[in-house]
N, CA, C, O and CB atoms as a CASP TS submission, in Angstrom:
PFRMAT TS
TARGET T0000
AUTHOR 0000-0000-0000
METHOD Language model
MODEL 1
PARENT N/A
ATOM      1  N   MET     1     -11.745 -10.467  -6.055  1.00  0.00           N
ATOM      2  CA  MET     1     -12.849 -10.740  -6.945  1.00  0.00           C
ATOM      3  C   MET     1     -14.163 -10.482  -6.211  1.00  0.00           C
ATOM      4  O   MET     1     -14.311 -10.846  -5.044  1.00  0.00           O
ATOM      5  CB  MET     1     -12.782 -12.189  -7.473  1.00  0.00           C
ATOM      6  N   HIS     2     -15.081  -9.874  -6.875  1.00  0.00           N
ATOM      7  CA  HIS     2     -16.394  -9.609  -6.306  1.00  0.00           C
ATOM      8  C   HIS     2     -17.402 -10.590  -6.881  1.00  0.00           C
ATOM      9  O   HIS     2     -17.308 -10.984  -8.043  1.00  0.00           O
ATOM     10  CB  HIS     2     -16.831  -8.153  -6.578  1.00  0.00           C
ATOM     11  N   ARG     3     -18.366 -10.979  -6.055  1.00  0.00           N
ATOM     12  CA  ARG     3     -19.457 -11.847  -6.490  1.00  0.00           C
ATOM     13  C   ARG     3     -20.756 -11.104  -6.270  1.00  0.00           C
ATOM     14  O   ARG     3     -20.893 -10.358  -5.299  1.00  0.00           O
ATOM     15  CB  ARG     3     -19.452 -13.210  -5.727  1.00  0.00           C
ATOM     16  N   LYS     4     -21.689 -11.296  -7.143  1.00  0.00           N
ATOM     17  CA  LYS     4     -22.981 -10.635  -7.050  1.00  0.00           C
ATOM     18  C   LYS     4     -23.970 -11.581  -6.392  1.00  0.00           C
ATOM     19  O   LYS     4     -23.983 -12.776  -6.684  1.00  0.00           O
ATOM     20  CB  LYS     4     -23.485 -10.189  -8.446  1.00  0.00           C
ATOM     21  N   MET     5     -24.808 -11.040  -5.495  1.00  0.00           N
ATOM     22  CA  MET     5     -25.864 -11.837  -4.870  1.00  0.00           C
ATOM     23  C   MET     5     -27.087 -10.961  -4.667  1.00  0.00           C
ATOM     24  O   MET     5     -26.995  -9.733  -4.673  1.00  0.00           O
ATOM     25  CB  MET     5     -25.389 -12.443  -3.517  1.00  0.00           C
ATOM     26  N   THR     6     -28.203 -11.588  -4.492  1.00  0.00           N
ATOM     27  CA  THR     6     -29.448 -10.872  -4.246  1.00  0.00           C
ATOM     28  C   THR     6     -29.879 -11.164  -2.816  1.00  0.00           C
ATOM     29  O   THR     6     -29.918 -12.321  -2.397  1.00  0.00           O
ATOM     30  CB  THR     6     -30.561 -11.283  -5.271  1.00  0.00           C
ATOM     31  N   ILE     7     -30.202 -10.118  -2.072  1.00  0.00           N
ATOM     32  CA  ILE     7     -30.713 -10.287  -0.713  1.00  0.00           C
ATOM     33  C   ILE     7     -32.044  -9.564  -0.604  1.00  0.00           C
ATOM     34  O   ILE     7     -32.335  -8.670  -1.399  1.00  0.00           O
ATOM     35  CB  ILE     7     -29.700  -9.753   0.347  1.00  0.00           C
ATOM     36  N   THR     8     -32.839  -9.937   0.358  1.00  0.00           N
ATOM     37  CA  THR     8     -34.125  -9.306   0.599  1.00  0.00           C
ATOM     38  C   THR     8     -34.073  -8.606   1.948  1.00  0.00           C
ATOM     39  O   THR     8     -33.690  -9.203   2.955  1.00  0.00           O
ATOM     40  CB  THR     8     -35.282 -10.343   0.549  1.00  0.00           C
ATOM     41  N   LEU     9     -34.461  -7.339   1.959  1.00  0.00           N
ATOM     42  CA  LEU     9     -34.485  -6.543   3.193  1.00  0.00           C
ATOM     43  C   LEU     9     -35.874  -5.976   3.403  1.00  0.00           C
ATOM     44  O   LEU     9     -36.612  -5.735   2.447  1.00  0.00           O
ATOM     45  CB  LEU     9     -33.437  -5.401   3.143  1.00  0.00           C
ATOM     46  N   ASP    10     -36.218  -5.768   4.644  1.00  0.00           N
ATOM     47  CA  ASP    10     -37.431  -5.044   4.980  1.00  0.00           C
ATOM     48  C   ASP    10     -37.340  -3.664   4.340  1.00  0.00           C
ATOM     49  O   ASP    10     -36.254  -3.090   4.258  1.00  0.00           O
ATOM     50  CB  ASP    10     -37.630  -4.945   6.532  1.00  0.00           C
ATOM     51  N   GLU    11     -38.456  -3.134   3.894  1.00  0.00           N
ATOM     52  CA  GLU    11     -38.439  -1.850   3.192  1.00  0.00           C
ATOM     53  C   GLU    11     -37.862  -0.726   4.045  1.00  0.00           C
ATOM     54  O   GLU    11     -37.119   0.116   3.540  1.00  0.00           O
ATOM     55  CB  GLU    11     -39.840  -1.485   2.752  1.00  0.00           C
ATOM     56  N   ALA    12     -38.198  -0.706   5.333  1.00  0.00           N
ATOM     57  CA  ALA    12     -37.684   0.343   6.218  1.00  0.00           C
ATOM     58  C   ALA    12     -36.166   0.237   6.366  1.00  0.00           C
ATOM     59  O   ALA    12     -35.470   1.250   6.426  1.00  0.00           O
ATOM     60  CB  ALA    12     -38.357   0.258   7.600  1.00  0.00           C
ATOM     61  N   VAL    13     -35.659  -0.997   6.424  1.00  0.00           N
ATOM     62  CA  VAL    13     -34.218  -1.204   6.529  1.00  0.00           C
ATOM     63  C   VAL    13     -33.538  -0.724   5.254  1.00  0.00           C
ATOM     64  O   VAL    13     -32.516  -0.038   5.304  1.00  0.00           O
ATOM     65  CB  VAL    13     -33.891  -2.694   6.794  1.00  0.00           C
ATOM     66  N   TYR    14     -34.109  -1.087   4.116  1.00  0.00           N
ATOM     67  CA  TYR    14     -33.536  -0.664   2.837  1.00  0.00           C
ATOM     68  C   TYR    14     -33.498   0.857   2.728  1.00  0.00           C
ATOM     69  O   TYR    14     -32.478   1.431   2.346  1.00  0.00           O
ATOM     70  CB  TYR    14     -34.339  -1.254   1.670  1.00  0.00           C
ATOM     71  N   GLU    15     -34.605   1.506   3.063  1.00  0.00           N
ATOM     72  CA  GLU    15     -34.651   2.975   2.966  1.00  0.00           C
ATOM     73  C   GLU    15     -33.658   3.623   3.929  1.00  0.00           C
ATOM     74  O   GLU    15     -32.994   4.598   3.580  1.00  0.00           O
ATOM     75  CB  GLU    15     -36.075   3.491   3.258  1.00  0.00           C
ATOM     76  N   GLY    16     -33.561   3.082   5.128  1.00  0.00           N
ATOM     77  CA  GLY    16     -32.587   3.614   6.079  1.00  0.00           C
ATOM     78  C   GLY    16     -31.167   3.443   5.578  1.00  0.00           C
ATOM     79  O   GLY    16     -30.341   4.345   5.720  1.00  0.00           O
ATOM     80  N   LEU    17     -30.879   2.293   4.995  1.00  0.00           N
ATOM     81  CA  LEU    17     -29.560   2.035   4.427  1.00  0.00           C
ATOM     82  C   LEU    17     -29.274   2.998   3.281  1.00  0.00           C
ATOM     83  O   LEU    17     -28.188   3.570   3.199  1.00  0.00           O
ATOM     84  CB  LEU    17     -29.457   0.582   3.941  1.00  0.00           C
ATOM     85  N   ARG    18     -30.237   3.172   2.411  1.00  0.00           N
ATOM     86  CA  ARG    18     -30.068   4.063   1.269  1.00  0.00           C
ATOM     87  C   ARG    18     -29.835   5.498   1.719  1.00  0.00           C
ATOM     88  O   ARG    18     -28.983   6.195   1.168  1.00  0.00           O
ATOM     89  CB  ARG    18     -31.286   3.993   0.357  1.00  0.00           C
ATOM     90  N   GLN    19     -30.585   5.937   2.712  1.00  0.00           N
ATOM     91  CA  GLN    19     -30.444   7.313   3.201  1.00  0.00           C
ATOM     92  C   GLN    19     -29.140   7.502   3.977  1.00  0.00           C
ATOM     93  O   GLN    19     -28.532   8.571   3.923  1.00  0.00           O
ATOM     94  CB  GLN    19     -31.637   7.683   4.091  1.00  0.00           C
ATOM     95  N   THR    20     -28.718   6.477   4.687  1.00  0.00           N
ATOM     96  CA  THR    20     -27.521   6.590   5.520  1.00  0.00           C
ATOM     97  C   THR    20     -26.229   6.527   4.717  1.00  0.00           C
ATOM     98  O   THR    20     -25.342   7.361   4.897  1.00  0.00           O
ATOM     99  CB  THR    20     -27.518   5.500   6.557  1.00  0.00           C
ATOM    100  N   VAL    21     -26.121   5.537   3.829  1.00  0.00           N
ATOM    101  CA  VAL    21     -24.855   5.347   3.116  1.00  0.00           C
ATOM    102  C   VAL    21     -24.907   5.737   1.652  1.00  0.00           C
ATOM    103  O   VAL    21     -23.862   5.924   1.028  1.00  0.00           O
ATOM    104  CB  VAL    21     -24.433   3.928   3.221  1.00  0.00           C
ATOM    105  N   GLY    22     -26.086   5.861   1.096  1.00  0.00           N
ATOM    106  CA  GLY    22     -26.212   6.256  -0.307  1.00  0.00           C
ATOM    107  C   GLY    22     -26.396   5.068  -1.233  1.00  0.00           C
ATOM    108  O   GLY    22     -25.948   3.960  -0.939  1.00  0.00           O
ATOM    109  N   GLN    23     -27.049   5.305  -2.336  1.00  0.00           N
ATOM    110  CA  GLN    23     -27.421   4.261  -3.289  1.00  0.00           C
ATOM    111  C   GLN    23     -26.216   3.473  -3.796  1.00  0.00           C
ATOM    112  O   GLN    23     -26.271   2.244  -3.850  1.00  0.00           O
ATOM    113  CB  GLN    23     -28.155   4.873  -4.462  1.00  0.00           C
ATOM    114  N   GLY    24     -25.162   4.131  -4.157  1.00  0.00           N
ATOM    115  CA  GLY    24     -24.028   3.441  -4.764  1.00  0.00           C
ATOM    116  C   GLY    24     -23.027   2.857  -3.790  1.00  0.00           C
ATOM    117  O   GLY    24     -22.022   2.285  -4.212  1.00  0.00           O
ATOM    118  N   LYS    25     -23.275   2.987  -2.493  1.00  0.00           N
ATOM    119  CA  LYS    25     -22.285   2.550  -1.502  1.00  0.00           C
ATOM    120  C   LYS    25     -22.789   1.432  -0.595  1.00  0.00           C
ATOM    121  O   LYS    25     -22.105   1.046   0.353  1.00  0.00           O
ATOM    122  CB  LYS    25     -21.864   3.720  -0.657  1.00  0.00           C
ATOM    123  N   MET    26     -23.971   0.916  -0.876  1.00  0.00           N
ATOM    124  CA  MET    26     -24.562  -0.087   0.011  1.00  0.00           C
ATOM    125  C   MET    26     -23.774  -1.390   0.040  1.00  0.00           C
ATOM    126  O   MET    26     -23.580  -1.966   1.110  1.00  0.00           O
ATOM    127  CB  MET    26     -25.982  -0.370  -0.410  1.00  0.00           C
ATOM    128  N   SER    27     -23.316  -1.863  -1.117  1.00  0.00           N
ATOM    129  CA  SER    27     -22.575  -3.131  -1.152  1.00  0.00           C
ATOM    130  C   SER    27     -21.308  -3.051  -0.313  1.00  0.00           C
ATOM    131  O   SER    27     -21.011  -3.973   0.448  1.00  0.00           O
ATOM    132  CB  SER    27     -22.221  -3.506  -2.598  1.00  0.00           C
ATOM    133  N   GLN    28     -20.566  -1.971  -0.441  1.00  0.00           N
ATOM    134  CA  GLN    28     -19.336  -1.803   0.330  1.00  0.00           C
ATOM    135  C   GLN    28     -19.639  -1.743   1.825  1.00  0.00           C
ATOM    136  O   GLN    28     -18.941  -2.360   2.629  1.00  0.00           O
ATOM    137  CB  GLN    28     -18.594  -0.533  -0.113  1.00  0.00           C
ATOM    138  N   PHE    29     -20.677  -1.003   2.192  1.00  0.00           N
ATOM    139  CA  PHE    29     -21.070  -0.866   3.593  1.00  0.00           C
ATOM    140  C   PHE    29     -21.430  -2.226   4.194  1.00  0.00           C
ATOM    141  O   PHE    29     -20.968  -2.569   5.283  1.00  0.00           O
ATOM    142  CB  PHE    29     -22.257   0.103   3.722  1.00  0.00           C
ATOM    143  N   ILE    30     -22.254  -2.996   3.486  1.00  0.00           N
ATOM    144  CA  ILE    30     -22.663  -4.312   3.974  1.00  0.00           C
ATOM    145  C   ILE    30     -21.467  -5.248   4.033  1.00  0.00           C
ATOM    146  O   ILE    30     -21.315  -5.997   4.998  1.00  0.00           O
ATOM    147  CB  ILE    30     -23.765  -4.908   3.079  1.00  0.00           C
ATOM    148  N   GLY    31     -20.621  -5.214   3.020  1.00  0.00           N
ATOM    149  CA  GLY    31     -19.426  -6.049   3.023  1.00  0.00           C
ATOM    150  C   GLY    31     -18.504  -5.736   4.190  1.00  0.00           C
ATOM    151  O   GLY    31     -17.958  -6.646   4.814  1.00  0.00           O
ATOM    152  N   ASP    32     -18.326  -4.444   4.491  1.00  0.00           N
ATOM    153  CA  ASP    32     -17.478  -4.040   5.612  1.00  0.00           C
ATOM    154  C   ASP    32     -18.062  -4.512   6.946  1.00  0.00           C
ATOM    155  O   ASP    32     -17.320  -4.887   7.854  1.00  0.00           O
ATOM    156  CB  ASP    32     -17.304  -2.514   5.624  1.00  0.00           C
ATOM    157  N   LEU    33     -19.393  -4.493   7.061  1.00  0.00           N
ATOM    158  CA  LEU    33     -20.028  -4.969   8.289  1.00  0.00           C
ATOM    159  C   LEU    33     -19.889  -6.478   8.460  1.00  0.00           C
ATOM    160  O   LEU    33     -19.665  -6.969   9.566  1.00  0.00           O
ATOM    161  CB  LEU    33     -21.496  -4.586   8.297  1.00  0.00           C
ATOM    162  N   LEU    34     -20.022  -7.198   7.367  1.00  0.00           N
ATOM    163  CA  LEU    34     -19.987  -8.654   7.441  1.00  0.00           C
ATOM    164  C   LEU    34     -18.583  -9.232   7.572  1.00  0.00           C
ATOM    165  O   LEU    34     -18.391 -10.254   8.230  1.00  0.00           O
ATOM    166  CB  LEU    34     -20.640  -9.227   6.233  1.00  0.00           C
ATOM    167  N   ARG    35     -17.616  -8.591   6.958  1.00  0.00           N
ATOM    168  CA  ARG    35     -16.258  -9.145   6.873  1.00  0.00           C
ATOM    169  C   ARG    35     -15.718  -9.672   8.204  1.00  0.00           C
ATOM    170  O   ARG    35     -15.258 -10.813   8.236  1.00  0.00           O
ATOM    171  CB  ARG    35     -15.322  -8.095   6.349  1.00  0.00           C
ATOM    172  N   PRO    36     -15.745  -8.916   9.297  1.00  0.00           N
ATOM    173  CA  PRO    36     -15.146  -9.445  10.528  1.00  0.00           C
ATOM    174  C   PRO    36     -15.874 -10.664  11.090  1.00  0.00           C
ATOM    175  O   PRO    36     -15.316 -11.405  11.900  1.00  0.00           O
ATOM    176  CB  PRO    36     -15.114  -8.367  11.573  1.00  0.00           C
ATOM    177  N   HIS    37     -17.118 -10.871  10.661  1.00  0.00           N
ATOM    178  CA  HIS    37     -17.894 -12.001  11.182  1.00  0.00           C
ATOM    179  C   HIS    37     -17.739 -13.272  10.352  1.00  0.00           C
ATOM    180  O   HIS    37     -18.008 -14.370  10.840  1.00  0.00           O
ATOM    181  CB  HIS    37     -19.352 -11.628  11.250  1.00  0.00           C
ATOM    182  N   VAL    38     -17.307 -13.130   9.108  1.00  0.00           N
ATOM    183  CA  VAL    38     -17.281 -14.298   8.235  1.00  0.00           C
ATOM    184  C   VAL    38     -15.926 -14.575   7.599  1.00  0.00           C
ATOM    185  O   VAL    38     -15.727 -15.645   7.023  1.00  0.00           O
ATOM    186  CB  VAL    38     -18.292 -14.133   7.165  1.00  0.00           C
ATOM    187  N   VAL    39     -15.000 -13.645   7.688  1.00  0.00           N
ATOM    188  CA  VAL    39     -13.693 -13.806   7.060  1.00  0.00           C
ATOM    189  C   VAL    39     -12.609 -13.561   8.096  1.00  0.00           C
ATOM    190  O   VAL    39     -12.678 -12.599   8.860  1.00  0.00           O
ATOM    191  CB  VAL    39     -13.529 -12.845   5.855  1.00  0.00           C
ATOM    192  N   GLY    40     -11.622 -14.421   8.120  1.00  0.00           N
ATOM    193  CA  GLY    40     -10.436 -14.118   8.889  1.00  0.00           C
ATOM    194  C   GLY    40     -10.503 -14.384  10.368  1.00  0.00           C
ATOM    195  O   GLY    40      -9.816 -13.703  11.130  1.00  0.00           O
ATOM    196  N   ALA    41     -11.298 -15.344  10.821  1.00  0.00           N
ATOM    197  CA  ALA    41     -11.260 -15.672  12.249  1.00  0.00           C
ATOM    198  C   ALA    41      -9.852 -16.094  12.641  1.00  0.00           C
ATOM    199  O   ALA    41      -9.376 -15.760  13.726  1.00  0.00           O
ATOM    200  CB  ALA    41     -12.276 -16.792  12.588  1.00  0.00           C
ATOM    201  N   ALA    42      -9.187 -16.830  11.756  1.00  0.00           N
ATOM    202  CA  ALA    42      -7.803 -17.228  12.031  1.00  0.00           C
ATOM    203  C   ALA    42      -6.901 -16.002  12.053  1.00  0.00           C
ATOM    204  O   ALA    42      -5.925 -15.966  12.802  1.00  0.00           O
ATOM    205  CB  ALA    42      -7.303 -18.244  10.977  1.00  0.00           C
ATOM    206  N   THR    43      -7.215 -15.000  11.244  1.00  0.00           N
ATOM    207  CA  THR    43      -6.421 -13.781  11.214  1.00  0.00           C
ATOM    208  C   THR    43      -6.480 -13.072  12.566  1.00  0.00           C
ATOM    209  O   THR    43      -5.475 -12.534  13.033  1.00  0.00           O
ATOM    210  CB  THR    43      -6.910 -12.847  10.097  1.00  0.00           C
ATOM    211  N   LEU    44      -7.647 -13.072  13.189  1.00  0.00           N
ATOM    212  CA  LEU    44      -7.784 -12.466  14.510  1.00  0.00           C
ATOM    213  C   LEU    44      -6.926 -13.215  15.522  1.00  0.00           C
ATOM    214  O   LEU    44      -6.220 -12.596  16.318  1.00  0.00           O
ATOM    215  CB  LEU    44      -9.259 -12.459  14.957  1.00  0.00           C
ATOM    216  N   ASP    45      -6.983 -14.532  15.495  1.00  0.00           N
ATOM    217  CA  ASP    45      -6.141 -15.328  16.392  1.00  0.00           C
ATOM    218  C   ASP    45      -4.668 -15.054  16.146  1.00  0.00           C
ATOM    219  O   ASP    45      -3.886 -14.931  17.089  1.00  0.00           O
ATOM    220  CB  ASP    45      -6.430 -16.819  16.218  1.00  0.00           C
ATOM    221  N   ASP    46      -4.291 -14.959  14.877  1.00  0.00           N
ATOM    222  CA  ASP    46      -2.901 -14.651  14.534  1.00  0.00           C
ATOM    223  C   ASP    46      -2.496 -13.287  15.087  1.00  0.00           C
ATOM    224  O   ASP    46      -1.375 -13.108  15.563  1.00  0.00           O
ATOM    225  CB  ASP    46      -2.703 -14.685  13.008  1.00  0.00           C
ATOM    226  N   GLY    47      -3.406 -12.344  15.019  1.00  0.00           N
ATOM    227  CA  GLY    47      -3.131 -11.011  15.550  1.00  0.00           C
ATOM    228  C   GLY    47      -2.899 -11.032  17.053  1.00  0.00           C
ATOM    229  O   GLY    47      -1.989 -10.372  17.554  1.00  0.00           O
ATOM    230  N   TYR    48      -3.727 -11.795  17.777  1.00  0.00           N
ATOM    231  CA  TYR    48      -3.534 -11.918  19.227  1.00  0.00           C
ATOM    232  C   TYR    48      -2.208 -12.602  19.548  1.00  0.00           C
ATOM    233  O   TYR    48      -1.518 -12.212  20.489  1.00  0.00           O
ATOM    234  CB  TYR    48      -4.695 -12.702  19.858  1.00  0.00           C
ATOM    235  N   ARG    49      -1.855 -13.615  18.772  1.00  0.00           N
ATOM    236  CA  ARG    49      -0.572 -14.284  18.994  1.00  0.00           C
ATOM    237  C   ARG    49       0.596 -13.329  18.761  1.00  0.00           C
ATOM    238  O   ARG    49       1.566 -13.320  19.518  1.00  0.00           O
ATOM    239  CB  ARG    49      -0.441 -15.507  18.077  1.00  0.00           C
ATOM    240  N   ALA    50       0.492 -12.539  17.719  1.00  0.00           N
ATOM    241  CA  ALA    50       1.556 -11.578  17.414  1.00  0.00           C
ATOM    242  C   ALA    50       1.677 -10.540  18.526  1.00  0.00           C
ATOM    243  O   ALA    50       2.785 -10.157  18.903  1.00  0.00           O
ATOM    244  CB  ALA    50       1.289 -10.882  16.064  1.00  0.00           C
ATOM    245  N   MET    51       0.541 -10.085  19.050  1.00  0.00           N
ATOM    246  CA  MET    51       0.589  -9.105  20.146  1.00  0.00           C
ATOM    247  C   MET    51       1.219  -9.729  21.385  1.00  0.00           C
ATOM    248  O   MET    51       2.013  -9.078  22.065  1.00  0.00           O
ATOM    249  CB  MET    51      -0.831  -8.579  20.476  1.00  0.00           C
ATOM    250  N   ALA    52       0.880 -10.979  21.689  1.00  0.00           N
ATOM    251  CA  ALA    52       1.436 -11.655  22.867  1.00  0.00           C
ATOM    252  C   ALA    52       2.941 -11.887  22.711  1.00  0.00           C
ATOM    253  O   ALA    52       3.673 -11.907  23.700  1.00  0.00           O
ATOM    254  CB  ALA    52       0.717 -12.998  23.103  1.00  0.00           C
ATOM    255  N   ALA    53       3.397 -12.061  21.480  1.00  0.00           N
ATOM    256  CA  ALA    53       4.826 -12.283  21.236  1.00  0.00           C
ATOM    257  C   ALA    53       5.641 -11.003  21.348  1.00  0.00           C
ATOM    258  O   ALA    53       6.866 -11.055  21.457  1.00  0.00           O
ATOM    259  CB  ALA    53       5.030 -12.892  19.866  1.00  0.00           C
ATOM    260  N   ASP    54       4.971  -9.854  21.323  1.00  0.00           N
ATOM    261  CA  ASP    54       5.649  -8.557  21.424  1.00  0.00           C
ATOM    262  C   ASP    54       5.940  -8.293  22.907  1.00  0.00           C
ATOM    263  O   ASP    54       5.078  -7.811  23.642  1.00  0.00           O
ATOM    264  CB  ASP    54       4.773  -7.394  20.794  1.00  0.00           C
ATOM    265  N   LYS    55       7.135  -8.610  23.321  1.00  0.00           N
ATOM    266  CA  LYS    55       7.506  -8.539  24.744  1.00  0.00           C
ATOM    267  C   LYS    55       7.399  -7.117  25.314  1.00  0.00           C
ATOM    268  O   LYS    55       6.952  -6.942  26.447  1.00  0.00           O
ATOM    269  CB  LYS    55       8.930  -9.055  24.933  1.00  0.00           C
ATOM    270  N   ALA    56       7.797  -6.118  24.554  1.00  0.00           N
ATOM    271  CA  ALA    56       7.722  -4.730  25.037  1.00  0.00           C
ATOM    272  C   ALA    56       6.267  -4.334  25.256  1.00  0.00           C
ATOM    273  O   ALA    56       5.934  -3.701  26.258  1.00  0.00           O
ATOM    274  CB  ALA    56       8.402  -3.756  24.034  1.00  0.00           C
ATOM    275  N   ARG    57       5.396  -4.708  24.313  1.00  0.00           N
ATOM    276  CA  ARG    57       3.983  -4.385  24.436  1.00  0.00           C
ATOM    277  C   ARG    57       3.371  -5.106  25.639  1.00  0.00           C
ATOM    278  O   ARG    57       2.592  -4.517  26.388  1.00  0.00           O
ATOM    279  CB  ARG    57       3.234  -4.758  23.148  1.00  0.00           C
ATOM    280  N   GLU    58       3.723  -6.369  25.819  1.00  0.00           N
ATOM    281  CA  GLU    58       3.201  -7.142  26.948  1.00  0.00           C
ATOM    282  C   GLU    58       3.658  -6.558  28.282  1.00  0.00           C
ATOM    283  O   GLU    58       2.883  -6.517  29.237  1.00  0.00           O
ATOM    284  CB  GLU    58       3.643  -8.602  26.839  1.00  0.00           C
ATOM    285  N   ALA    59       4.902  -6.110  28.354  1.00  0.00           N
ATOM    286  CA  ALA    59       5.415  -5.498  29.583  1.00  0.00           C
ATOM    287  C   ALA    59       4.655  -4.210  29.889  1.00  0.00           C
ATOM    288  O   ALA    59       4.310  -3.939  31.040  1.00  0.00           O
ATOM    289  CB  ALA    59       6.931  -5.211  29.460  1.00  0.00           C
ATOM    290  N   GLU    60       4.399  -3.420  28.849  1.00  0.00           N
ATOM    291  CA  GLU    60       3.649  -2.176  29.041  1.00  0.00           C
ATOM    292  C   GLU    60       2.220  -2.478  29.498  1.00  0.00           C
ATOM    293  O   GLU    60       1.695  -1.798  30.380  1.00  0.00           O
ATOM    294  CB  GLU    60       3.631  -1.346  27.734  1.00  0.00           C
ATOM    295  N   ALA    61       1.594  -3.487  28.907  1.00  0.00           N
ATOM    296  CA  ALA    61       0.234  -3.858  29.292  1.00  0.00           C
ATOM    297  C   ALA    61       0.200  -4.362  30.734  1.00  0.00           C
ATOM    298  O   ALA    61      -0.721  -4.032  31.482  1.00  0.00           O
ATOM    299  CB  ALA    61      -0.321  -4.932  28.339  1.00  0.00           C
ATOM    300  N   ARG    62       1.185  -5.150  31.127  1.00  0.00           N
ATOM    301  CA  ARG    62       1.252  -5.655  32.498  1.00  0.00           C
ATOM    302  C   ARG    62       1.416  -4.502  33.489  1.00  0.00           C
ATOM    303  O   ARG    62       0.777  -4.481  34.541  1.00  0.00           O
ATOM    304  CB  ARG    62       2.415  -6.658  32.648  1.00  0.00           C
ATOM    305  N   GLU    63       2.271  -3.554  33.146  1.00  0.00           N
ATOM    306  CA  GLU    63       2.484  -2.383  34.009  1.00  0.00           C
ATOM    307  C   GLU    63       1.183  -1.588  34.154  1.00  0.00           C
ATOM    308  O   GLU    63       0.838  -1.142  35.248  1.00  0.00           O
ATOM    309  CB  GLU    63       3.609  -1.476  33.434  1.00  0.00           C
ATOM    310  N   TRP    64       0.480  -1.421  33.059  1.00  0.00           N
ATOM    311  CA  TRP    64      -0.779  -0.680  33.068  1.00  0.00           C
ATOM    312  C   TRP    64      -1.809  -1.395  33.942  1.00  0.00           C
ATOM    313  O   TRP    64      -2.500  -0.758  34.737  1.00  0.00           O
ATOM    314  CB  TRP    64      -1.319  -0.509  31.631  1.00  0.00           C
ATOM    315  N   CYS    65      -1.913  -2.736  33.796  1.00  0.00           N
ATOM    316  CA  CYS    65      -2.864  -3.519  34.598  1.00  0.00           C
ATOM    317  C   CYS    65      -2.521  -3.451  36.083  1.00  0.00           C
ATOM    318  O   CYS    65      -3.408  -3.317  36.926  1.00  0.00           O
ATOM    319  CB  CYS    65      -2.879  -4.983  34.132  1.00  0.00           C
ATOM    320  N   ASN    66      -1.240  -3.544  36.395  1.00  0.00           N
ATOM    321  CA  ASN    66      -0.824  -3.476  37.794  1.00  0.00           C
ATOM    322  C   ASN    66      -1.136  -2.109  38.395  1.00  0.00           C
ATOM    323  O   ASN    66      -1.470  -2.018  39.576  1.00  0.00           O
ATOM    324  CB  ASN    66       0.672  -3.777  37.921  1.00  0.00           C
ATOM    325  N   ALA    67      -1.033  -1.058  37.607  1.00  0.00           N
ATOM    326  CA  ALA    67      -1.373   0.280  38.100  1.00  0.00           C
ATOM    327  C   ALA    67      -2.867   0.376  38.397  1.00  0.00           C
ATOM    328  O   ALA    67      -3.271   1.059  39.339  1.00  0.00           O
ATOM    329  CB  ALA    67      -0.962   1.360  37.074  1.00  0.00           C
ATOM    330  N   LEU    68      -3.678  -0.296  37.607  1.00  0.00           N
ATOM    331  CA  LEU    68      -5.131  -0.279  37.848  1.00  0.00           C
ATOM    332  C   LEU    68      -5.489  -0.956  39.152  1.00  0.00           C
ATOM    333  O   LEU    68      -6.429  -0.541  39.829  1.00  0.00           O
ATOM    334  CB  LEU    68      -5.872  -0.958  36.702  1.00  0.00           C
ATOM    335  N   ILE    69      -4.749  -1.997  39.516  1.00  0.00           N
ATOM    336  CA  ILE    69      -5.009  -2.695  40.778  1.00  0.00           C
ATOM    337  C   ILE    69      -4.875  -1.720  41.938  1.00  0.00           C
ATOM    338  O   ILE    69      -5.679  -1.749  42.870  1.00  0.00           O
ATOM    339  CB  ILE    69      -4.040  -3.892  40.960  1.00  0.00           C
ATOM    340  N   GLY    70      -3.872  -0.866  41.888  1.00  0.00           N
ATOM    341  CA  GLY    70      -3.703   0.138  42.932  1.00  0.00           C
ATOM    342  C   GLY    70      -4.877   1.112  42.981  1.00  0.00           C
ATOM    343  O   GLY    70      -5.302   1.526  44.059  1.00  0.00           O
ATOM    344  N   ASP    71      -5.396   1.474  41.814  1.00  0.00           N
ATOM    345  CA  ASP    71      -6.563   2.368  41.765  1.00  0.00           C
ATOM    346  C   ASP    71      -7.773   1.729  42.401  1.00  0.00           C
ATOM    347  O   ASP    71      -8.534   2.403  43.095  1.00  0.00           O
ATOM    348  CB  ASP    71      -6.886   2.754  40.328  1.00  0.00           C
ATOM    349  N   VAL    72      -7.968   0.434  42.179  1.00  0.00           N
ATOM    350  CA  VAL    72      -9.108  -0.277  42.761  1.00  0.00           C
ATOM    351  C   VAL    72      -8.964  -0.317  44.276  1.00  0.00           C
ATOM    352  O   VAL    72      -9.942  -0.106  44.993  1.00  0.00           O
ATOM    353  CB  VAL    72      -9.220  -1.713  42.186  1.00  0.00           C
ATOM    354  N   ALA    73      -7.766  -0.582  44.771  1.00  0.00           N
ATOM    355  CA  ALA    73      -7.537  -0.612  46.210  1.00  0.00           C
ATOM    356  C   ALA    73      -7.822   0.739  46.839  1.00  0.00           C
ATOM    357  O   ALA    73      -8.392   0.807  47.928  1.00  0.00           O
ATOM    358  CB  ALA    73      -6.109  -1.037  46.512  1.00  0.00           C
ATOM    359  N   ASP    74      -7.432   1.820  46.164  1.00  0.00           N
ATOM    360  CA  ASP    74      -7.693   3.165  46.674  1.00  0.00           C
ATOM    361  C   ASP    74      -9.185   3.466  46.676  1.00  0.00           C
ATOM    362  O   ASP    74      -9.677   4.117  47.599  1.00  0.00           O
ATOM    363  CB  ASP    74      -6.947   4.209  45.838  1.00  0.00           C
ATOM    364  N   ALA    75      -9.906   3.012  45.675  1.00  0.00           N
ATOM    365  CA  ALA    75     -11.336   3.278  45.560  1.00  0.00           C
ATOM    366  C   ALA    75     -12.127   2.524  46.620  1.00  0.00           C
ATOM    367  O   ALA    75     -13.212   2.964  46.999  1.00  0.00           O
ATOM    368  CB  ALA    75     -11.835   2.900  44.171  1.00  0.00           C
ATOM    369  N   ALA    76     -11.615   1.409  47.103  1.00  0.00           N
ATOM    370  CA  ALA    76     -12.318   0.588  48.091  1.00  0.00           C
ATOM    371  C   ALA    76     -12.284   1.223  49.488  1.00  0.00           C
ATOM    372  O   ALA    76     -13.058   0.838  50.364  1.00  0.00           O
ATOM    373  CB  ALA    76     -11.702  -0.813  48.142  1.00  0.00           C
ATOM    374  N   ARG    77     -11.408   2.173  49.687  1.00  0.00           N
ATOM    375  CA  ARG    77     -11.286   2.788  51.036  1.00  0.00           C
ATOM    376  C   ARG    77     -12.361   3.778  51.281  1.00  0.00           C
ATOM    377  O   ARG    77     -12.410   4.383  52.352  1.00  0.00           O
ATOM    378  CB  ARG    77      -9.947   3.464  51.214  1.00  0.00           C
TER
END
C-alpha cells in the first residue's frame, strides 16, 4: 500500500532531483533511498544471522581473511 505525503525541498534540490531521475520517478527514487534507513533493521540482522549460519560461506570467508594476513606480513617486510 502506498501513502501520500507532502515534503518541502530546497528549490535547487528539487530541480536536481527532477533532472536526475525525472518528474514521474521521484517518489520511487526517494522511497528506495529511505527504505534501508527506516524499514527492516531486523531484516538486516536476520540476514547477518543467516550468513553466519552458512558454514560453507563462513569457512570460505575465514580462508580469505587468513590469506590476507599473509599479505600484510609480506607487505611489512
